[in-house]
C-alpha positions as CSV (number, residue, x, y, z in Angstrom):
1,X,-0.3,0.0,0.5
2,X,1.2,3.0,-1.1
3,X,2.0,5.7,1.9
4,X,-0.2,8.2,1.6
5,X,-3.0,5.8,1.4
6,X,-1.4,3.6,4.9
7,X,-1.4,7.1,6.5
8,X,-4.7,8.3,5.7
9,X,-6.2,4.1,6.6
10,X,-3.9,4.0,9.9
11,X,-5.5,7.6,10.5
12,X,-9.4,6.1,10.2
13,X,-8.6,3.1,12.3
14,X,-6.9,4.7,15.3
15,X,-10.6,7.4,15.3
16,X,-12.8,4.6,14.6
17,X,-10.8,2.1,17.5
18,X,-11.9,5.0,19.8
19,X,-15.7,4.9,18.6
20,X,-18.6,2.8,21.2
21,X,-19.6,0.1,19.0
22,X,-23.6,-0.1,18.0
23,X,-25.5,-2.8,18.6
24,X,-29.2,-3.9,17.6
25,X,-31.0,-7.4,18.6
26,X,-32.6,-6.8,14.8
27,X,-28.5,-7.6,13.5
28,X,-28.3,-11.4,12.2
29,X,-24.5,-12.2,11.5
30,X,-24.1,-15.0,8.9
31,X,-20.6,-16.3,9.7
32,X,-19.9,-19.7,6.4
33,X,-16.6,-18.6,5.2
34,X,-16.5,-18.2,1.6
35,X,-15.8,-20.5,-1.5
36,X,-13.2,-20.7,-3.3
37,X,-14.3,-21.8,-6.8
38,X,-13.6,-19.8,-9.9
39,X,-16.3,-18.4,-11.7
40,X,-15.8,-18.0,-15.8
41,X,-14.6,-14.8,-17.6
42,X,-11.6,-13.4,-19.0
43,X,-9.2,-10.6,-17.1
44,X,-7.1,-8.0,-18.4
45,X,-5.2,-5.2,-16.6
46,X,-4.2,-2.0,-18.0
47,X,-1.3,0.8,-16.9
48,X,-1.9,4.2,-16.1
49,X,0.4,6.0,-18.5
50,X,1.7,8.5,-15.1
51,X,3.6,6.4,-13.2
52,X,2.4,6.1,-8.9
53,X,-0.8,7.8,-10.2
54,X,-3.4,6.0,-7.1
55,X,-6.2,4.9,-8.9
56,X,-9.0,5.4,-6.5
57,X,-12.3,4.9,-7.7
58,X,-14.2,3.8,-11.1
59,X,-17.8,4.6,-12.7
60,X,-19.4,4.4,-15.7
61,X,-19.1,8.1,-17.8
62,X,-22.2,8.8,-20.2
63,X,-19.8,8.7,-22.9
64,X,-20.5,4.5,-22.1
65,X,-16.0,4.4,-21.2
66,X,-15.2,3.9,-17.6
67,X,-13.5,7.2,-15.8
68,X,-11.4,6.4,-12.1
69,X,-9.5,8.5,-9.6
70,X,-6.1,9.4,-9.5
71,X,-4.9,10.8,-6.0
72,X,-1.9,10.8,-6.4
73,X,-0.8,13.6,-3.9
74,X,0.0,17.1,-6.0
75,X,-0.7,15.9,-9.0
76,X,-4.6,14.9,-9.8
77,X,-6.6,13.6,-12.6
78,X,-9.0,12.4,-13.7
79,X,-8.2,9.1,-15.9
80,X,-10.8,7.7,-18.7
81,X,-10.6,4.4,-20.4
82,X,-12.2,2.1,-23.3
83,X,-13.2,-1.1,-24.2
84,X,-9.9,-2.1,-25.4
85,X,-8.3,-1.0,-22.3
86,X,-6.7,2.9,-24.0
87,X,-6.5,4.8,-21.2
88,X,-6.4,8.8,-21.7
89,X,-5.8,11.4,-19.3
90,X,-7.2,14.5,-17.8
91,X,-4.9,17.0,-15.4
92,X,-6.9,19.0,-13.0
93,X,-6.1,22.7,-13.9
94,X,-4.6,23.3,-10.3
95,X,-3.3,19.7,-9.9
96,X,-1.8,20.3,-6.1
97,X,-5.5,21.4,-5.6
98,X,-6.6,18.7,-4.2
99,X,-6.6,14.9,-4.6
100,X,-9.9,13.5,-6.3
101,X,-11.3,10.3,-4.6
102,X,-14.7,9.4,-5.5
103,X,-16.1,9.3,-8.8
104,X,-20.2,10.0,-10.6
105,X,-22.0,10.1,-14.0
106,X,-24.1,13.7,-12.9
107,X,-27.2,14.0,-14.7
108,X,-26.1,16.6,-16.9
109,X,-23.8,14.3,-18.9
110,X,-20.4,15.6,-17.1
111,X,-18.2,13.7,-14.2
112,X,-18.5,14.7,-10.7
113,X,-15.9,13.6,-8.1
114,X,-15.1,15.0,-4.4
115,X,-11.6,16.4,-3.4
116,X,-11.8,15.5,0.9
117,X,-7.7,16.8,0.8
118,X,-9.0,19.9,-1.5
119,X,-9.5,24.1,-0.2
120,X,-11.2,25.9,-1.3
121,X,-12.7,24.0,-3.4
122,X,-13.4,20.5,-2.8
123,X,-15.7,19.3,-5.3
124,X,-14.9,18.6,-8.7
125,X,-17.2,18.5,-12.5
126,X,-15.5,17.2,-15.4
127,X,-16.7,17.3,-18.6
128,X,-16.6,13.7,-21.0
129,X,-14.3,17.1,-22.8
130,X,-12.2,16.9,-20.7
131,X,-13.4,20.7,-19.6
132,X,-13.5,21.3,-15.6
133,X,-15.0,23.0,-13.4
134,X,-14.7,23.2,-9.7
135,X,-16.5,24.1,-6.0
136,X,-16.6,24.8,-2.9
137,X,-19.5,25.5,-0.4
138,X,-18.5,28.6,0.9
139,X,-17.8,29.7,4.7
140,X,-20.5,27.7,7.3
141,X,-21.9,30.0,9.7
142,X,-19.9,30.8,13.3
143,X,-17.5,27.7,11.5
144,X,-14.8,27.0,9.1
145,X,-14.4,27.0,5.6
146,X,-13.1,23.6,4.5
147,X,-15.3,20.4,3.5
148,X,-14.1,17.3,3.8
149,X,-16.6,16.0,1.0
150,X,-16.2,11.4,1.1
151,X,-18.9,9.5,-1.2
152,X,-21.3,11.1,-4.0
153,X,-24.3,9.7,-6.3
154,X,-26.0,10.9,-8.7
155,X,-29.5,11.6,-6.9
156,X,-32.9,10.6,-8.6
157,X,-33.4,14.8,-8.3
158,X,-31.1,15.9,-11.2
159,X,-28.7,16.8,-8.1
160,X,-25.4,15.4,-7.1
161,X,-25.4,14.1,-3.2
162,X,-22.3,13.5,-1.3
163,X,-21.2,12.9,1.8
164,X,-19.1,15.2,4.8
165,X,-17.2,14.9,7.6
166,X,-16.2,18.2,8.3
167,X,-19.9,19.2,9.5
168,X,-21.3,15.6,9.7
169,X,-24.0,15.8,6.8
170,X,-25.6,14.7,3.5
171,X,-25.0,17.6,1.4
172,X,-27.0,18.5,-2.2
173,X,-25.2,20.3,-5.4
174,X,-27.3,21.5,-7.7
175,X,-25.5,21.7,-11.4
176,X,-25.0,24.8,-11.0
177,X,-23.6,25.3,-7.8
178,X,-25.7,25.6,-5.3
179,X,-24.6,23.2,-1.9
180,X,-27.7,22.9,0.5
181,X,-26.2,20.7,3.8
182,X,-28.7,18.3,6.2
183,X,-27.2,17.3,9.4
184,X,-27.1,13.6,10.5
185,X,-28.3,13.8,13.8
186,X,-25.6,11.2,15.5
187,X,-22.9,13.8,16.5
188,X,-19.7,12.9,15.2
189,X,-21.2,10.1,12.4
190,X,-18.8,10.6,9.9
191,X,-20.9,9.9,7.0
192,X,-18.7,8.2,4.3
193,X,-20.4,6.4,1.2
194,X,-23.2,7.0,-0.4
195,X,-26.0,5.8,-3.1
196,X,-29.9,5.9,-4.5
197,X,-31.6,3.2,-3.1
198,X,-34.7,0.9,-4.3
199,X,-37.2,3.4,-3.2
200,X,-35.8,6.5,-4.4
201,X,-34.6,8.0,-0.8
202,X,-30.7,8.4,-0.6
203,X,-28.5,5.9,1.0
204,X,-25.7,6.4,3.4
205,X,-23.0,5.1,5.9
206,X,-21.9,6.2,9.4
207,X,-18.4,4.8,9.3
208,X,-18.0,6.0,13.1
209,X,-21.5,5.9,14.0
210,X,-22.0,1.7,12.7
211,X,-25.4,2.9,11.1
212,X,-27.0,2.8,7.2
213,X,-28.8,6.1,7.1
214,X,-31.5,7.2,4.8
215,X,-32.5,10.4,3.8
216,X,-35.0,11.6,1.5
217,X,-34.7,13.4,-1.5
218,X,-37.7,15.9,-1.6
219,X,-37.4,16.8,2.7
220,X,-33.5,16.2,3.8
221,X,-35.8,14.5,6.7
222,X,-32.9,11.9,7.5
223,X,-33.5,8.1,9.4
224,X,-31.2,6.2,10.9
225,X,-30.9,1.7,11.4
226,X,-28.4,0.7,13.9
227,X,-27.5,-3.2,13.9
228,X,-24.0,-3.1,11.9
229,X,-21.4,-4.9,13.8
230,X,-18.2,-2.7,12.2
231,X,-17.2,0.6,10.1
232,X,-19.8,0.5,7.7
233,X,-18.1,1.9,4.0
234,X,-19.2,2.1,0.8
235,X,-22.7,0.8,-0.4
236,X,-24.3,0.2,-3.7
237,X,-28.5,-1.2,-4.6
238,X,-28.0,-4.3,-4.7
239,X,-30.4,-7.0,-7.6
240,X,-32.7,-8.3,-5.0
241,X,-34.4,-4.1,-3.8
242,X,-32.1,-4.6,-1.0
243,X,-29.6,-1.8,-0.1
244,X,-25.9,-3.5,0.1
245,X,-22.8,-2.3,1.6
246,X,-18.8,-3.4,2.9
247,X,-17.5,-2.8,6.3
248,X,-13.2,-2.9,5.1
249,X,-11.4,-2.8,8.7
250,X,-9.2,-6.5,8.3
251,X,-10.3,-7.0,11.5
252,X,-14.2,-6.4,10.6
253,X,-13.8,-7.9,6.7
254,X,-17.8,-8.8,6.2
255,X,-20.5,-7.9,3.7
256,X,-23.3,-6.3,4.6
257,X,-26.9,-5.8,3.3
258,X,-29.8,-4.1,5.2
259,X,-33.6,-4.0,3.9
260,X,-35.1,-0.9,2.8
261,X,-37.0,-1.5,5.9
262,X,-33.9,-1.7,8.0
263,X,-32.8,-5.4,8.6
264,X,-29.2,-5.6,8.7
265,X,-27.7,-9.4,7.7
266,X,-24.4,-9.2,8.3
267,X,-21.5,-12.0,6.1
268,X,-18.3,-12.8,7.0
269,X,-15.2,-13.1,4.6
270,X,-11.9,-14.2,5.2
271,X,-9.9,-13.2,7.7
272,X,-8.5,-9.7,6.7
273,X,-9.9,-9.7,3.4
274,X,-10.2,-6.2,3.5
275,X,-13.2,-5.5,1.6
276,X,-12.7,-2.1,-0.8
277,X,-15.3,-1.1,-3.4
278,X,-19.5,-3.3,-4.2
279,X,-20.9,-2.6,-7.5
280,X,-24.3,-4.7,-8.6
281,X,-23.4,-6.9,-11.6
282,X,-25.0,-8.4,-14.7
283,X,-25.6,-11.5,-13.4
284,X,-27.5,-10.6,-10.4
285,X,-24.8,-10.8,-8.3
286,X,-22.7,-8.3,-5.9
287,X,-19.6,-7.8,-6.7
288,X,-16.4,-6.0,-4.8
289,X,-13.0,-6.1,-4.5
290,X,-10.9,-7.4,-1.6
291,X,-6.9,-5.0,-0.5
292,X,-5.8,-7.9,1.9
293,X,-6.7,-10.6,0.0
294,X,-5.7,-9.4,-3.5
295,X,-9.1,-10.3,-4.5
296,X,-12.4,-9.7,-7.0
297,X,-15.1,-11.4,-5.4
298,X,-18.6,-11.6,-5.6
299,X,-21.7,-12.6,-3.5
300,X,-24.8,-13.7,-4.3
301,X,-27.8,-12.1,-3.0
302,X,-28.4,-15.1,-0.4
303,X,-25.4,-14.5,0.9
304,X,-23.0,-17.4,-0.8
305,X,-19.0,-15.9,-1.4
306,X,-16.8,-17.2,-4.2
307,X,-13.7,-14.8,-4.4
308,X,-13.5,-15.4,-8.2
309,X,-10.4,-13.5,-9.6
310,X,-7.0,-13.2,-8.2
311,X,-5.8,-9.1,-8.3
312,X,-2.5,-7.9,-8.1
313,X,-1.6,-4.6,-6.9
314,X,-3.9,-3.6,-4.5
315,X,-7.5,-4.0,-5.9
316,X,-9.3,-1.2,-4.7
317,X,-12.6,0.9,-6.4
318,X,-15.0,-1.1,-9.0
319,X,-17.5,-0.5,-11.3
320,X,-19.7,-1.3,-13.9
321,X,-19.8,-1.5,-17.8
322,X,-22.7,-0.8,-20.0
323,X,-21.7,-4.3,-21.2
324,X,-22.2,-5.7,-18.3
325,X,-17.6,-6.4,-17.9
326,X,-16.3,-5.6,-13.9
327,X,-14.1,-2.6,-13.6
328,X,-11.9,-1.6,-10.7
329,X,-8.5,-0.1,-10.0
330,X,-5.3,-1.2,-8.9
331,X,-4.7,1.5,-6.8
332,X,-0.6,0.5,-5.1
333,X,0.0,-1.2,-9.1
334,X,-1.0,1.4,-11.2
335,X,-3.1,-0.2,-12.9
336,X,-7.2,-0.6,-14.4
337,X,-8.2,-3.9,-14.3
338,X,-11.3,-5.3,-16.4
339,X,-13.2,-8.5,-15.7
340,X,-15.5,-10.3,-18.6
341,X,-18.4,-12.1,-16.8
342,X,-19.3,-15.6,-18.7
343,X,-22.3,-16.0,-19.8
């Protein structure tokens, strides 16, 4: 793991360890060991031109290409890769202004991304022809002027929504750049991943509070669900009408499922697997990266886990292309991988 990511992971782990674990009698655990059968498919990996670019997250763009963030300190870029593996890089106008992290396609056809260490602008937008804009939230009343955005998603209302650590909020951002903050009820929750749920609401993880949150798009009303054993991070909508999330710490290493009514079930991975990102696949299953185990893995809606493909170089972010291929970042290996799921 590169030095910067290792330092960030250590600091987050230290902070999370000080938090009281939340439990709930509604949560259930499914402890079976993962299977190790190899699913059929083809894996290819492509080198990012910039050395040590530290690719993190990856998402499908409106141009049917995959777009990813390059988080190298003081050399921030957004990358694009086509189906054949050709990579094009777009340097930020000021590469030292922030390190791109999460990324999503917006309703306007552009890609939107977070820069947790960006100041004063911490949200970026890049068009599919490489034109950039950046956005800052301004100063909070009686508070600071910086924000620390985490996950970002495109909402059903046509706006961007992201989680924010400093003000402990879920934030709505219009394509024209207007920010609205909705405070998470649990203080210090440290909201992380966010996605649109099957019910039209936005669902997000609370890393320090061991909870999953739900926010109504129209009103901003937030409801929280306890019952998560570890620290939840990335979250996605599953093919079964539920939300699926992952718990990345080595001593957690679980995949979690929450129903729209708030019932949590957790599925244990092999010790030290460290799942880093998760996405719904074209086959009715969920696919996720295991950074610690160096694997691309799969979990069925019933909870059967299979480590599908060995991946060197630190598998991290994951996304699904329009043709159903699974794409992932190899952050330590400076590569982008593509796994074609066999029919």
